[in-house]
Every structure is written in structure tokens, then in C-alpha cells.
VORO-797481 format. One record per atom (N, C-alpha, C, O): atom name; x negated, y negated, z. Coordinates in Angstrom, 1 decimal. Example, Ala and Ser with C-alpha at 12.3 -4.5 7.8 and 13.67 -1.06 7.14 Angstrom:
VORO-797481
{"N"; {-13.2; 5.7; 7.8}} {"CA"; {-12.3; 4.5; 7.8}} {"C"; {-13.2; 3.3; 7.8}} {"O"; {-14.2; 3.3; 8.5}} {"N"; {-12.8; 2.2; 7.1}} {"CA"; {-13.7; 1.1; 7.1}} {"C"; {-12.9; 0.0; 7.9}} {"O"; {-13.4; -1.1; 8.0}} 
end
This chain:
VORO-797481
{"N"; {-0.9; 1.1; 0.0}} {"CA"; {0.1; -0.3; -0.4}} {"C"; {-0.9; -0.8; -0.1}} {"O"; {-1.8; -0.6; 0.8}} {"N"; {-0.7; -1.6; -1.1}} {"CA"; {-1.4; -3.0; -1.0}} {"C"; {-1.4; -4.2; -0.2}} {"O"; {-2.4; -5.1; -0.3}} {"N"; {-0.3; -4.4; 0.6}} {"CA"; {-0.2; -6.0; 1.7}} {"C"; {-0.7; -4.9; 2.8}} {"O"; {-0.7; -5.9; 3.6}} {"N"; {-1.1; -3.7; 3.6}} {"CA"; {-2.0; -3.4; 3.8}} {"C"; {-2.9; -3.0; 4.0}} {"O"; {-3.2; -2.2; 4.9}} {"N"; {-3.3; -3.5; 3.4}} {"CA"; {-5.3; -3.3; 2.3}} {"C"; {-5.7; -4.6; 2.6}} {"O"; {-6.8; -4.8; 3.2}} {"N"; {-4.8; -5.3; 2.3}} {"CA"; {-4.8; -6.7; 2.3}} {"C"; {-5.0; -7.7; 3.3}} {"O"; {-5.7; -8.7; 3.3}} {"N"; {-3.7; -6.6; 4.7}} {"CA"; {-4.2; -7.7; 5.5}} {"C"; {-3.2; -8.8; 5.5}} {"O"; {-2.7; -9.1; 4.4}} {"N"; {-2.7; -9.7; 6.8}} {"CA"; {-1.9; -11.6; 6.5}} {"C"; {-2.2; -12.1; 5.8}} {"O"; {-3.3; -11.6; 5.4}} {"N"; {-2.0; -13.0; 5.4}} {"CA"; {-3.0; -14.1; 4.6}} {"C"; {-3.3; -15.0; 5.9}} {"O"; {-2.4; -15.0; 6.7}} {"N"; {-4.5; -16.0; 6.2}} {"CA"; {-4.9; -16.2; 7.5}} {"C"; {-5.7; -17.5; 7.2}} {"O"; {-6.7; -17.8; 7.9}} {"N"; {-5.6; -18.0; 6.4}} {"CA"; {-6.4; -19.2; 5.6}} {"C"; {-6.1; -20.4; 6.4}} {"O"; {-5.0; -20.6; 6.9}} {"N"; {-7.5; -21.3; 6.6}} {"CA"; {-7.7; -22.6; 6.7}} {"C"; {-6.9; -23.4; 6.4}} {"O"; {-7.3; -23.8; 5.3}} {"N"; {-5.7; -24.2; 6.7}} {"CA"; {-4.8; -24.6; 6.8}} {"C"; {-5.1; -26.3; 6.5}} {"O"; {-6.1; -26.7; 7.1}} {"N"; {-4.2; -27.2; 5.8}} {"CA"; {-5.0; -28.3; 6.4}} {"C"; {-3.4; -29.0; 7.0}} {"O"; {-2.6; -29.4; 6.2}} {"N"; {-3.3; -28.9; 8.5}} {"CA"; {-2.6; -29.6; 8.7}} {"C"; {-2.5; -30.4; 9.7}} {"O"; {-3.2; -30.1; 10.7}} {"N"; {-1.3; -32.0; 9.7}} {"CA"; {-2.0; -32.7; 10.9}} {"C"; {-0.8; -33.6; 11.4}} {"O"; {-0.4; -34.2; 10.4}} {"N"; {-0.4; -33.8; 12.1}} {"CA"; {0.8; -34.5; 13.2}} {"C"; {-0.1; -35.6; 13.8}} {"O"; {-1.2; -35.6; 14.2}} {"N"; {1.1; -36.6; 13.7}} {"CA"; {0.4; -37.7; 14.7}} {"C"; {1.8; -38.1; 15.7}} {"O"; {2.9; -37.9; 15.2}} {"N"; {1.8; -38.6; 16.9}} {"CA"; {2.8; -38.4; 16.9}} {"C"; {2.5; -40.1; 18.6}} {"O"; {1.4; -40.5; 19.0}} {"N"; {3.2; -40.4; 18.8}} {"CA"; {3.0; -41.9; 19.0}} {"C"; {3.8; -42.0; 20.8}} {"O"; {5.0; -42.1; 21.3}} {"N"; {2.5; -42.0; 21.4}} {"CA"; {2.7; -42.4; 23.1}} {"C"; {3.2; -43.9; 23.2}} {"O"; {3.1; -44.8; 22.4}} {"N"; {3.5; -43.9; 24.4}} {"CA"; {4.2; -45.8; 25.3}} {"C"; {2.3; -46.1; 24.6}} {"O"; {2.3; -46.8; 23.6}} {"N"; {1.4; -45.8; 24.8}} {"CA"; {0.1; -46.8; 24.8}} {"C"; {-1.3; -46.2; 23.9}} {"O"; {-2.4; -46.5; 24.2}} {"N"; {-0.9; -45.1; 22.6}} {"CA"; {-1.5; -45.1; 21.7}} {"C"; {-0.9; -43.6; 21.0}} {"O"; {-0.1; -42.8; 21.5}} {"N"; {-1.6; -43.7; 20.0}} {"CA"; {-1.1; -42.3; 18.9}} {"C"; {-1.8; -41.3; 18.9}} {"O"; {-3.0; -41.4; 18.9}} {"N"; {-1.0; -40.2; 18.9}} {"CA"; {-1.8; -39.6; 19.0}} {"C"; {-2.3; -38.6; 17.9}} {"O"; {-2.2; -39.0; 16.8}} {"N"; {-2.7; -37.7; 17.9}} {"CA"; {-3.1; -36.5; 16.2}} {"C"; {-3.5; -35.1; 16.4}} {"O"; {-4.4; -34.6; 17.0}} {"N"; {-2.9; -34.7; 16.0}} {"CA"; {-3.2; -33.1; 16.7}} {"C"; {-3.0; -32.4; 15.0}} {"O"; {-2.1; -32.7; 14.2}} {"N"; {-4.3; -31.4; 14.7}} {"CA"; {-4.6; -30.7; 13.4}} {"C"; {-3.9; -29.1; 13.7}} {"O"; {-3.0; -29.1; 14.6}} {"N"; {-4.1; -28.4; 13.3}} {"CA"; {-3.9; -27.3; 12.9}} {"C"; {-5.9; -26.7; 13.2}} {"O"; {-7.0; -27.3; 13.0}} {"N"; {-5.4; -25.3; 13.6}} {"CA"; {-6.2; -24.9; 14.7}} {"C"; {-6.8; -23.4; 13.7}} {"O"; {-6.0; -23.3; 12.8}} {"N"; {-7.5; -22.7; 13.6}} {"CA"; {-7.0; -21.0; 12.6}} {"C"; {-7.4; -20.4; 13.7}} {"O"; {-8.0; -19.4; 13.3}} {"N"; {-7.6; -20.3; 15.2}} {"CA"; {-7.6; -20.3; 16.4}} {"C"; {-5.8; -19.7; 17.0}} {"O"; {-5.2; -19.0; 17.9}} {"N"; {-5.7; -20.2; 16.2}} {"CA"; {-4.3; -19.6; 15.9}} {"C"; {-2.9; -18.4; 15.9}} {"O"; {-1.8; -18.1; 16.2}} {"N"; {-4.7; -18.0; 15.0}} {"CA"; {-3.8; -16.6; 14.4}} {"C"; {-4.1; -15.2; 15.1}} {"O"; {-3.6; -14.1; 14.9}} {"N"; {-5.3; -15.6; 16.3}} {"CA"; {-5.2; -14.4; 17.4}} {"C"; {-4.9; -14.9; 17.8}} {"O"; {-5.8; -14.8; 18.7}} {"N"; {-3.8; -16.0; 18.5}} {"CA"; {-2.5; -16.3; 19.7}} {"C"; {-1.5; -15.1; 19.1}} {"O"; {-1.0; -14.3; 19.9}} {"N"; {-1.3; -15.1; 17.7}} {"CA"; {-0.1; -15.1; 17.0}} {"C"; {-0.5; -14.5; 15.9}} {"O"; {-0.9; -15.0; 14.9}} {"N"; {-0.5; -12.7; 16.2}} {"CA"; {-0.4; -11.6; 15.0}} {"C"; {0.2; -11.9; 14.1}} {"O"; {-0.5; -12.3; 13.2}} {"N"; {1.8; -11.6; 14.0}} {"CA"; {2.6; -12.0; 13.7}} {"C"; {2.3; -13.4; 12.5}} {"O"; {3.4; -13.7; 12.0}} {"N"; {1.4; -14.2; 12.0}} {"CA"; {1.4; -15.7; 12.0}} {"C"; {0.1; -15.0; 10.7}} {"O"; {-0.9; -14.3; 10.6}} {"N"; {1.1; -15.8; 9.7}} {"CA"; {-0.1; -15.4; 8.0}} {"C"; {0.4; -17.3; 7.7}} {"O"; {1.4; -17.6; 8.3}} {"N"; {-0.1; -18.4; 7.0}} {"CA"; {-0.1; -18.8; 6.1}} {"C"; {-0.1; -19.2; 5.1}} {"O"; {-1.2; -19.2; 4.7}} {"N"; {0.7; -19.6; 4.3}} {"CA"; {0.1; -20.1; 2.5}} {"C"; {-0.6; -21.4; 1.7}} {"O"; {-0.1; -22.5; 1.6}} {"N"; {-1.7; -21.1; 1.4}} {"CA"; {-2.5; -22.3; 1.2}} {"C"; {-1.9; -23.1; -0.5}} {"O"; {-1.9; -24.3; -0.8}} {"N"; {-1.6; -22.5; -0.8}} {"CA"; {0.0; -23.0; -1.4}} {"C"; {0.5; -24.1; -1.5}} {"O"; {0.5; -25.1; -2.3}} {"N"; {1.1; -23.9; -0.4}} {"CA"; {2.7; -24.5; 0.5}} {"C"; {2.0; -25.1; 1.3}} {"O"; {2.6; -26.0; 1.9}} {"N"; {0.6; -24.8; 1.7}} {"CA"; {0.2; -25.7; 3.4}} {"C"; {1.2; -25.9; 4.9}} {"O"; {1.5; -26.7; 5.7}} {"N"; {1.5; -24.0; 4.4}} {"CA"; {2.7; -23.7; 5.3}} {"C"; {2.8; -22.7; 6.4}} {"O"; {2.9; -21.6; 5.9}} {"N"; {2.7; -22.7; 7.5}} {"CA"; {2.8; -21.0; 8.3}} {"C"; {3.9; -20.2; 7.8}} {"O"; {4.7; -20.7; 7.1}} {"N"; {3.8; -18.9; 8.2}} {"CA"; {5.1; -17.5; 8.6}} {"C"; {4.9; -17.4; 9.3}} {"O"; {4.2; -17.9; 10.3}} {"N"; {5.6; -16.0; 9.0}} {"CA"; {6.2; -14.9; 10.1}} {"C"; {5.7; -14.1; 8.9}} {"O"; {5.9; -14.3; 7.7}} {"N"; {5.1; -13.1; 9.5}} {"CA"; {4.0; -12.3; 8.1}} {"C"; {4.7; -10.7; 8.6}} {"O"; {4.5; -9.6; 8.0}} {"N"; {5.7; -10.8; 9.8}} {"CA"; {6.4; -9.6; 10.0}} {"C"; {7.7; -9.2; 9.4}} {"O"; {8.3; -8.2; 9.1}} {"N"; {8.1; -11.1; 9.5}} {"CA"; {9.3; -11.1; 8.6}} {"C"; {9.8; -10.8; 7.0}} {"O"; {10.8; -10.6; 6.3}} {"N"; {8.0; -11.2; 6.8}} {"CA"; {8.0; -11.1; 4.9}} {"C"; {7.9; -9.9; 4.3}} {"O"; {8.3; -9.6; 3.1}} {"N"; {7.4; -9.1; 5.3}} {"CA"; {6.9; -7.4; 5.3}} {"C"; {8.1; -7.3; 4.7}} {"O"; {8.4; -7.4; 3.6}} {"N"; {9.0; -7.0; 6.4}} {"CA"; {9.5; -6.6; 6.7}} {"C"; {11.2; -6.5; 6.4}} {"O"; {11.9; -5.4; 6.6}} {"N"; {11.9; -7.9; 5.7}} {"CA"; {12.3; -8.7; 4.4}} {"C"; {13.7; -9.2; 5.5}} {"O"; {14.9; -9.3; 5.1}} {"N"; {13.2; -9.6; 6.9}} {"CA"; {13.4; -10.2; 8.2}} {"C"; {15.2; -11.6; 7.6}} {"O"; {15.4; -11.9; 6.4}} {"N"; {15.8; -11.9; 8.5}} {"CA"; {16.6; -12.9; 8.5}} {"C"; {15.8; -14.2; 7.5}} {"O"; {14.6; -14.7; 7.6}} {"N"; {16.4; -14.3; 7.0}} {"CA"; {16.6; -16.6; 6.0}} {"C"; {16.5; -17.0; 6.5}} {"O"; {17.6; -17.3; 7.1}} {"N"; {15.2; -17.6; 7.1}} {"CA"; {14.8; -19.1; 7.9}} {"C"; {13.4; -19.4; 7.7}} {"O"; {12.6; -18.9; 6.9}} {"N"; {13.2; -20.3; 8.7}} {"CA"; {12.1; -21.1; 8.0}} {"C"; {11.3; -20.6; 8.2}} {"O"; {10.3; -21.1; 7.6}} {"N"; {11.0; -19.5; 9.0}} {"CA"; {9.5; -18.7; 8.9}} {"C"; {9.7; -18.0; 8.0}} {"O"; {8.6; -17.5; 7.6}} {"N"; {10.4; -17.7; 7.4}} {"CA"; {10.9; -16.2; 5.4}} {"C"; {11.2; -17.3; 4.7}} {"O"; {10.6; -17.1; 3.7}} {"N"; {11.9; -18.8; 4.6}} {"CA"; {11.7; -19.4; 3.1}} {"C"; {11.0; -20.4; 2.8}} {"O"; {10.5; -20.7; 1.7}} {"N"; {11.0; -21.6; 4.8}} {"CA"; {10.2; -22.6; 4.2}} {"C"; {9.0; -23.1; 4.6}} {"O"; {8.5; -24.2; 4.5}} {"N"; {8.7; -21.9; 5.2}} {"CA"; {7.4; -22.4; 5.6}} {"C"; {7.8; -23.0; 7.9}} {"O"; {8.9; -23.1; 8.3}} {"N"; {7.1; -23.1; 8.4}} {"CA"; {7.4; -24.0; 9.8}} {"C"; {5.4; -25.2; 9.8}} {"O"; {4.5; -24.8; 9.1}} {"N"; {5.3; -26.1; 10.5}} {"CA"; {4.3; -27.3; 10.4}} {"C"; {4.5; -27.8; 11.4}} {"O"; {3.6; -28.6; 11.9}} {"N"; {5.6; -27.5; 12.1}} {"CA"; {5.7; -28.2; 13.7}} {"C"; {6.0; -27.2; 14.8}} {"O"; {5.5; -26.1; 14.9}} {"N"; {7.1; -27.9; 15.6}} {"CA"; {7.4; -26.3; 16.8}} {"C"; {8.7; -26.0; 16.2}} {"O"; {9.9; -26.3; 16.5}} {"N"; {8.3; -25.1; 15.3}} {"CA"; {8.9; -24.0; 14.8}} {"C"; {8.9; -22.6; 16.3}} {"O"; {7.9; -22.0; 16.6}} {"N"; {9.7; -22.5; 16.7}} {"CA"; {10.0; -21.5; 17.2}} {"C"; {10.4; -19.9; 17.0}} {"O"; {11.2; -19.8; 16.1}} {"N"; {10.0; -18.8; 17.7}} {"CA"; {10.1; -17.6; 16.8}} {"C"; {10.3; -16.6; 17.4}} {"O"; {9.2; -16.2; 17.7}} {"N"; {11.1; -15.6; 17.9}} {"CA"; {11.4; -14.6; 18.5}} {"C"; {10.1; -13.0; 18.2}} {"O"; {10.0; -11.9; 18.6}} {"N"; {9.4; -13.6; 17.5}} {"CA"; {8.3; -12.4; 18.0}} {"C"; {7.5; -13.0; 18.7}} {"O"; {7.5; -14.2; 18.4}} {"N"; {6.8; -12.7; 19.7}} {"CA"; {5.6; -12.7; 20.1}} {"C"; {4.2; -11.5; 20.2}} {"O"; {4.7; -10.4; 20.3}} {"N"; {2.9; -11.6; 20.1}} {"CA"; {2.0; -11.9; 20.3}} {"C"; {1.6; -10.6; 20.7}} {"O"; {0.4; -10.4; 21.1}} 
end
């Protein structure tokens, strides 16, 4: 099976977010170590978004984790 041989794609994505605080702005950037914490997580360099690898392979419900991809504070029921 090709998917099993290749494994989940874990590219280094360029995702950043800036939040406004009371006295200054805060910037957060994607860190690829998140792949180690969440073994179900995979990334798409073409769309520059995160997806649930298990849902993609097993045909999970249609959600942001399988269709649009997530870049913010998306929540998922899968655990590491």
C-alpha cells in the first residue's frame, strides 16, 4: 500500500498569525515539532494547511480536518 509506505506528509509549512494584545501585538509561527505531539496530524505544502491524516485515509466525516484544512485554533477529537 503506497500510503503506508510513504507515511503521513509532514512538510515544514509557513503559517503565521498575529494577535493584538492590550499593549503590543503577538506573532505565532508554525513549528514542525507539532507533528511529534500529534501523530495524526499531516500537512499540505500546496495548500499550506494542516489535515487529519487518519480521517483522510479512513474516510472521516467531512470537516475542516478533511476538506478545507486548518491553520488556526481548530479542534479535533483525535488524540496523540
